[in-house]
N, C-alpha and C positions, 0 to 999 in steps of 0.2 A: 504494500500500500504506500502511496506517495505521502511524503511529509511536507506539507505546505507551510509557508510562513505563518507564524503565530500559533504553531502547533495544530493547525486546522487539518482536517481530512477533506478529500474531494467531496464526499457526500455532505460533510458539514458546511462547506461553502455553498454547494448547490441547493441546500435546503432554503437558502435565502432568495433563491431565484424562482420561486413558485410564480406561475403565471406567465413566465417567459417561454416563448417557443422560438426555436432556432430555424433558420438563421436569425440573428438579432444584432442590433446596434449596441455599442458599448454604453451609450447614454441610457438606453432602455434597461440594460442589465444593472447599471448603477442605481437607477431609479427604483427598480424592483427590489434590489437589495435593501435600500433605505426603507421602502414601504413595508417590507417583510421583517424589519427589525434587526438587520445585520449590525454587528458591532462596528465601531469606527475603523478598526484595523482592516476589516474585510472590505468595507466601502472604499477605503483609501487604496487597498491593493487592486481592487477592480478598476478604480479610476485611473490607476497608473499603468494598466495593461497597455502594451505597445501597439495594439491594433484597435480599429474602430468597428470592425465587423467580425462576427463569429458565426461559423456554420454549424457548430455543435457544442454541447456542454463539454465534451471531451477536449475539443480544441481550446476552450476557455481554461480548463484545468491545466492543460499542458503549459500555458503561458502564465498561469498564476505563480507568484514568487514561491520558490522552493527553499526548504531548509538545506543547508550544506550537508 
């Protein structure tokens, strides 16, 4: 299992994206995370992702900051 920044798991991050269907824009992903009560570190990490469009949840998780 991947170890994401902040000790998050992929499923832990994706739980904040309820209501999002892919493909999706980064702005919509960040908005959904805020609406679904994501903690500030998750919102910040999503906001900092290097792309503006995501074709799948898996693609998003691949780009989410990883722990070393």
